[in-house]
C-alpha positions in Angstrom: -25.2 -3.7 17.0 -27.6 -5.3 14.5 -27.3 -2.8 11.9 -23.6 -2.9 11.6 -23.9 -7.0 11.3 -26.5 -6.3 8.5 -24.4 -3.8 6.6 -21.1 -5.9 6.8 -22.8 -8.7 5.7 -24.0 -6.8 2.7 -20.6 -5.9 2.3 -18.7 -8.8 2.3 -22.2 -10.1 0.2 -21.4 -7.9 -2.8 -17.4 -8.6 -2.8 -18.6 -12.7 -3.0 -20.8 -11.9 -6.2 -17.5 -9.6 -8.1 -15.5 -12.8 -7.2 -18.2 -15.2 -9.0 -18.8 -12.9 -11.8 -15.1 -12.3 -12.3 -14.7 -16.0 -12.5 -16.9 -16.2 -15.6 -14.6 -13.8 -17.7 -11.2 -16.0 -16.5 -10.1 -17.9 -19.9 -6.0 -17.6 -19.1 -3.5 -16.9 -16.7 -3.0 -13.4 -18.5 -7.3 -12.9 -17.3 -6.0 -14.0 -14.2 -2.8 -12.1 -13.3 -3.6 -9.0 -15.4 -7.9 -9.0 -16.0 -6.8 -9.8 -20.0 -5.5 -6.1 -20.4 -8.7 -4.7 -21.1 -9.7 -2.8 -18.1 -11.0 0.8 -18.0 -9.6 3.9 -16.3 -11.9 4.2 -13.7 -11.5 0.9 -12.2 -7.2 0.9 -12.8 -7.5 4.8 -11.0 -9.7 3.1 -8.2 -7.9 0.0 -7.7 -4.6 1.7 -8.0 -5.4 3.8 -5.5 -7.2 1.6 -2.9 -4.5 -1.0 -3.4 -1.7 2.0 -2.4 -3.4 3.6 0.3 -4.7 0.2 2.4 -5.2 0.0 6.1 -2.1 2.8 6.3 -4.8 5.2 5.5 -7.9 5.0 7.3 -5.9 3.7 11.0 -2.3 4.9 10.5 -2.5 8.3 8.7 -5.6 9.4 10.9 -3.2 8.1 13.9 -0.4 10.2 12.6 -2.5 12.9 12.4 -4.0 13.2 16.0 -0.2 12.7 17.5 1.7 15.3 15.4 -1.5 17.6 13.9 -0.5 19.7 10.7 2.9 18.1 10.1 0.8 14.9 8.6 0.5 16.8 5.9 4.0 16.2 4.9 2.8 12.7 4.0 -0.1 14.0 1.7 2.8 16.1 -0.3 4.7 13.2 -0.7 2.0 10.7 -1.4 0.8 13.4 -4.5 3.9 13.7 -5.5 4.3 10.4 -6.4 1.4 9.3 -7.6 1.5 12.6 -10.2 4.8 11.3 -11.7 4.0 7.2 -11.9 0.7 8.6 -13.7 2.3 11.5 -15.6 5.6 10.4 -16.7 6.0 6.3 -16.0 2.4 5.3 -16.7 2.3 5.5 -20.7 6.1 4.2 -21.2 5.5 1.2 -18.9 2.2 0.1 -20.8 4.1 0.2 -24.3 7.2 -1.4 -23.2 5.1 -4.0 -21.7 2.6 -4.2 -24.4 5.4 -5.0 -26.5 7.2 -7.7 -24.9 3.6 -8.8 -23.9 4.3 -9.1 -20.2 2.1 -10.2 -17.6 4.1 -9.6 -14.3 6.9 -7.3 -13.1 9.5 -10.1 -13.5 8.2 -11.0 -17.4 9.0 -7.4 -18.0 12.3 -7.1 -16.7 13.6 -10.1 -18.6 12.3 -8.8 -21.7 13.6 -5.7 -20.9 17.1 -6.8 -20.2 17.1 -9.7 -23.0 18.1 -12.0 -20.1 19.2 -15.3 -20.7 19.7 -16.7 -17.5 17.5 -17.1 -14.1 18.9 -15.0 -12.2 16.7 -12.1 -12.4 13.5 -13.8 -12.2 14.7 -15.5 -8.9 15.9 -12.2 -7.3 12.8 -10.4 -8.3 10.3 -13.4 -7.3 12.2 -13.8 -3.7 12.3 -10.2 -2.7 8.7 -9.8 -3.8 7.6 -12.9 -1.6 9.4 -11.8 1.2 8.1 -8.2 1.8 4.5 -9.4 0.5 3.9 -11.4 3.5 5.4 -8.8 5.5 3.4 -6.3 4.0 0.0 -8.3 3.8 0.6 -9.4 8.0 0.4 -6.1 8.5 -2.6 -5.7 6.8 -4.2 -8.7 8.5 -3.1 -7.4 11.6 -4.9 -4.1 11.1 -8.1 -6.7 10.1 -7.7 -7.9 13.8 -7.7 -4.1 15.0 -10.6 -2.9 13.0 -12.6 -5.7 14.3 -11.6 -5.3 18.0 -12.6 -1.2 17.9 -15.5 -1.3 16.1 -17.6 -4.5 17.5 -15.8 -5.5 20.2 -14.6 -8.9 18.9 -11.5 -11.2 20.1 -8.4 -9.2 17.7 -7.2 -13.0 16.7 -11.2 -14.0 15.6 -11.2 -10.5 13.4 -7.8 -11.3 12.0 -9.2 -14.7 11.2 -12.2 -14.1 9.3 -10.9 -11.1 7.2 -8.3 -13.5 6.0 -10.7 -15.8 4.6 -12.8 -13.5 3.6 -10.2 -12.4 1.1 -8.7 -15.7 0.0 -12.0 -16.6 -0.8 -12.9 -13.6 -3.7 -9.4 -13.9 -4.8 -9.6 -17.5 -6.0 -12.4 -17.5 -7.8 -12.0 -14.8 -10.3 -8.1 -13.5 -9.7 -7.0 -10.0 -10.9 -10.1 -9.1 -12.5 -12.1 -9.8 -9.0 -9.3 -8.1 -7.5 -9.7 -4.6 -9.8 -13.2 -4.8 -9.4 -13.9 -5.2 -5.6 -10.9 -2.3 -5.6 -13.5 0.1 -7.3 -16.4 -0.9 -5.2 -13.9 -0.4 -2.0 -12.5 2.5 -3.2 -16.0 4.6 -3.5 -16.6 3.1 0.1 -13.4 4.7 1.2 -13.6 7.8 -0.8 -17.3 8.9 0.9 -16.1 7.9 4.5 -13.1 9.7 4.5 -15.1 13.0 3.2 -17.9 12.2 5.4 -16.2 12.2 8.5 -14.5 15.6 8.7 -17.5 17.7 7.6 -19.4 16.2 10.3 -16.9 16.3 13.0 -16.4 20.2 12.0 -20.3 20.7 11.9 -20.4 18.9 15.4 -18.3 21.7 17.4 -19.6 24.7 18.6 -19.4 28.0 16.0 -18.2 30.1 19.3 -15.1 27.4 19.5 -11.9 28.4 18.2 -10.8 25.2 17.1 -7.3 26.2 16.4 -7.0 27.9 20.0 -7.9 24.6 21.3 -5.7 22.4 20.1 -2.9 24.4 20.6 -3.9 24.3 24.3 -3.9 20.5 23.9 -0.7 21.0 21.9 1.3 24.0 21.5 2.9 22.9 18.1 -0.1 21.0 17.1 -0.6 23.2 13.9 3.2 23.9 13.4 3.8 22.6 10.1 7.5 21.5 11.1 6.4 19.9 14.3 6.8 19.8 18.0 9.4 22.7 18.5 9.7 24.3 14.5 12.3 23.7 12.6 15.5 21.8 13.4 17.7 19.3 11.9 15.6 16.6 13.5 12.2 17.7 12.3 13.7 18.2 8.9 14.5 14.3 8.8 11.3 13.7 10.0 9.6 15.1 6.9 11.6 13.6 4.9 10.5 10.1 6.1 7.3 12.1 5.5 7.4 12.8 1.8 9.8 9.7 1.2 6.8 7.6 1.7 5.4 8.9 -2.3 8.3 6.9 -3.7 6.7 4.1 -3.2 4.6 5.0 -5.8 6.9 5.6 -8.8 7.4 1.5 -9.2 5.7 -1.2 -7.2 4.5 -4.0 -8.7 1.4 -4.2 -6.8 0.6 -1.1 -8.5 2.2 -1.2 -11.3 0.8 -4.1 -12.8 -2.2 -2.2 -13.5 -0.7 -0.2 -16.0 -0.1 -3.4 -17.5 -3.7 -4.3 -17.2 -5.5 -1.0 -18.8 -6.8 -1.2 -22.4 -4.9 1.1 -23.9 -2.2 4.6 -23.4 -5.7 6.6 -23.9 -6.9 5.5 -21.1 -3.8 6.8 -18.8 -4.5 9.9 -19.6 -7.8 9.8 -18.2 -7.2 8.0 -14.9 -4.2 9.9 -14.3 -6.6 12.8 -13.2 -8.5 10.2 -11.2 -5.9 8.8 -9.5 -4.7 12.3 -8.4 -7.7 13.6 -7.3 -8.4 10.4 -5.4 -4.7 10.9 -3.5 -5.4 14.6 -2.7 -9.0 14.2 -1.1 -8.6 10.7 0.8 -4.9 11.2 2.4 -6.2 15.4 3.3 -9.4 13.7 5.2 -7.3 11.4 6.9 -5.1 14.2 8.6 -7.8 16.3 9.6 -10.1 13.4 10.5 -6.9 12.6 13.0 -7.0 16.4 14.1 -10.2 16.7 14.9 -10.6 13.2 16.6 -7.9 14.8 18.8 -9.6 18.0 19.9 -13.4 15.7 20.2 -11.7 12.8 22.0 -9.1 14.2 24.4 -8.8 16.9 26.8 -5.9 19.3 28.4 -3.4 16.9 29.8 -4.4 13.9 28.6 -2.0 11.2 26.8 -3.3 10.8 23.5 -1.8 7.1 23.5 -4.0 6.3 26.2 -7.3 7.3 24.8 -6.8 6.9 21.2 -4.6 3.6 20.9 -0.8 3.2 19.9 0.0 5.7 17.6 -3.7 7.1 18.5 -4.8 4.4 15.3 -8.1 4.1 16.9 -8.9 7.7 16.3 -11.0 6.8 13.6 -13.5 4.0 14.9 -13.6 6.5 18.6 -14.4 9.3 16.5 -17.2 7.6 14.2 -18.8 6.0 17.3 -19.2 9.5 19.2 -20.3 11.4 16.0 -22.0 9.3 13.8 -25.1 7.6 13.4 -25.6 3.8 14.1 -26.7 3.0 10.3 -23.2 4.6 9.5 -20.9 2.9 11.4 -21.6 -0.2 9.3 -20.5 2.1 6.3 -17.4 2.8 8.5 -16.5 -0.8 9.3 -16.9 -1.2 5.6 -14.4 1.5 4.9 -11.9 0.1 6.9 -11.8 -3.1 5.7 -12.3 -1.9 2.4 -8.6 -0.4 2.8 -7.4 -3.7 4.2 -8.9 -5.7 1.8 -8.2 -4.3 -1.4 -4.8 -4.3 -0.9 -3.8 -7.6 1.0 -6.0 -8.8 -2.3 -3.7 -7.4 -4.8 -0.4 -8.3 -2.9 -1.5 -11.8 -2.8 -2.0 -12.0 -6.6 1.4 -10.2 -7.6 3.4 -12.5 -5.2 1.7 -15.5 -6.5 1.4 -14.5 -10.2 5.7 -14.0 -9.1 6.5 -17.7 -8.1 3.9 -19.4 -9.9 4.6 -18.0 -13.4 8.1 -16.5 -13.0 9.7 -19.1 -10.4 7.9 -22.5 -11.1 7.2 -22.4 -14.8 9.4 -19.8 -16.6 12.6 -22.0 -14.4 11.6 -25.7 -13.9 8.2 -26.2 -15.9 8.3 -24.5 -19.3 5.8 -26.7 -21.0 3.0 -26.1 -18.1 -0.7 -26.0 -19.5 -2.7 -22.7 -18.4 -5.1 -25.1 -16.3 -2.4 -26.5 -14.6 -0.3 -23.0 -13.9 -3.9 -21.4 -12.7 -4.3 -24.2 -9.9 -1.0 -23.8 -8.7 -1.2 -20.2 -8.4 -4.1 -20.7 -5.9 -2.0 -23.4 -4.3 0.6 -20.8 -3.7 -2.1 -17.5 -3.2 -3.2 -20.0 0.2 0.1 -20.8 1.2 1.6 -17.1 1.2 -1.9 -16.0 3.0 -1.2 -18.6 5.8 2.5 -17.2 5.9 1.7 -13.2 6.6 -1.3 -15.0 8.8 1.3 -16.8 11.0 3.6 -13.8 11.3 0.5 -11.4 11.7 -0.2 -13.3 15.0 3.3 -13.6 16.3 3.8 -9.9 16.1 0.9 -9.2 17.7 1.8 -11.8 20.7 4.7 -10.7 20.7 4.9 -6.7 20.6 1.6 -5.2 21.9 2.9 -1.7 21.8 3.2 -1.7 17.6 1.5 0.8 15.2 -0.5 0.0 12.2 1.4 2.8 10.6 5.1 1.8 11.4 4.2 -2.1 10.5 2.6 -1.1 7.1 5.5 1.4 6.0 8.5 -1.5 6.7 6.7 -4.0 4.4 5.8 -0.8 2.1 9.2 0.4 2.2 10.6 -3.3 1.6 8.7 -3.5 -2.0 9.0 0.2 -2.9 12.9 -0.1 -2.5 14.1 -3.5 -4.0 11.8 -2.4 -7.3 11.3 0.9 -7.8 14.5 2.3 -8.3 14.6 -0.8 -11.0 11.5 0.2 -12.9 12.9 3.9 -12.9 16.0 3.5 -14.5 14.6 0.4 -16.9 12.1 2.8 -18.5 14.0 6.0 -18.5 17.6 5.1 -19.0 18.5 2.8 -22.2 21.8 1.7 -21.1 20.6 0.4 -17.8 21.9 -3.3 -17.6 20.8 -6.3 -15.9 23.5 -6.4 -13.8 22.6 -2.7 -12.6 19.3 -4.0 -12.2 20.1 -6.9 -9.9 22.6 -4.8 -7.6 19.9 -2.5 -7.6 17.1 -4.6 -6.3 19.1 -6.9 -3.5 20.7 -3.4 -2.3 17.5 -2.0 -2.2 16.6 -5.4 -0.6 19.1 -5.4 2.0 19.0 -2.1 3.0 15.2 -1.3 4.3 16.1 -4.1 7.2 19.3 -2.4 7.7 18.1 1.5 8.2 15.1 0.0 10.2 17.0 -2.3 12.8 20.8 -1.0 12.1 21.9 2.6 11.5 18.9 3.6 13.6 20.3 2.2 17.0 24.0 4.1 16.1 24.8 6.7 18.7 24.4 10.7 18.1 23.2 9.8 14.4 20.8 7.0 15.0 17.8 9.2 15.6 18.0 11.0 12.4 18.0 7.6 10.8 15.2 6.7 12.9 12.7 9.5 12.2 13.7 9.3 8.6 12.5 6.1 7.7 14.3 3.3 6.0 12.6 3.9 2.4 14.4 7.0 1.2 18.0 6.2 2.0 17.2 2.7 0.8 16.0 4.4 -2.1 19.1 6.4 -3.5 21.4 3.9 -2.3 19.5 1.4 -4.6 19.6 4.1 -7.5 23.4 5.0 -7.3 24.1 1.0 -7.0 22.4 0.2 -9.9 24.1 3.2 -11.9 27.5 2.6 -11.0 27.1 -1.2 -11.4 25.8 -0.5 -15.1 28.8 2.0 -15.8 31.3 -0.8 -14.5 29.2 -3.6 -16.6 27.8 -2.1 -19.2 25.4 -4.3 -21.7 26.8 -5.0 -25.1 23.2 -3.7 -26.9 21.4 -0.7 -26.0 17.7 -1.6 -25.8 16.3 1.0 -26.8 12.1 1.4 -26.6 
């Protein structure tokens, strides 16, 4: 146990050092929000991927692999496609546009892109971002408590609160620069841990045993790519839901802010391969960890959730405890916390910048000094974090059967459905109007809870919406509404880039 705590102490100490040295580079709000737009491709690529994955990768996707088997690889496919489209087809143009407008936030970019003369666009963007960021961060805090509980036997609430304070500490000191460099450090830990565990698991199984046959005994459809029962309409909608997860990489503010922060377009060309390879390796390894964990930790006739937790979300910590030496267990605690904290810090910086700069300064206090704005940003970061902590505690108390996978996915879907359709249309369609953008964002914002809590309860067809999830249909509906409103209310001048 002492070894675990020593490794954790070193991990947290490095994070604090990153925050301290990053604070020395903060000269203005551009430095605080986007690292002065001078970061290299390794930092940006790892930061984008670490932020995009979160606790969902190490606890949620591993659990999904343990529950459904190889059909979880549809998630991997969806993510690789989404990451590839964002880096190959969107990043360069987005970087050029935001540099032209000197944008430092996503609402900044949207207002400049549409030459907005009112505050409506800023208000809608900042409000939507704040609401779903709080939900998304609360899911990550929830995962922090679960991680400390699983690995160290701590009280859930104590672990969640500790993780909350650690993240706040280095965000407060170093802003986006601290976030980006800590993401690089944490991304490397995640990569190492995810690659090593399935390799050790594979070699811990006797060569005389056919893993495929044993897995089929545990669950007959475990190795069926279409899921239990083979190809049918319900499984098709489930697979669509898995693949649609990748849509969130095509415009989510916490990810696209990285494209603003990179030094130049040539760095994007290098970083795209780092991001894609990272995604393929980490996501595939996460699914394999779940599959090997199901074999090594459960027996014929067992209910996997009784042993591996709700949604099998404890499969990684249990597998680590079973097959890894004590020294490496501490590394895996750090890996899980890295996935969680790299997402929390990014989300909080993005949301606080939207409220402080895009709402408070641009609408109410345009003459606010850089120093005063930086102070206000820190206060807003604290308020948002406290709200997220409160929600996480309430959800933990009211829903003990929740799963990290779907809790995280709701927040992810809300941000993605609100912003991705608007970002996509604004980049690729010159005629896209401000009214179309506002309508698209509002549609995406409202559709996520509608599809999550409303249509899923309908008789006969509800189960298909439930299995497909809320992101895909909300995303499609937001694009359709954005296009239709633009056609009905075209802008007077085409803003060509």
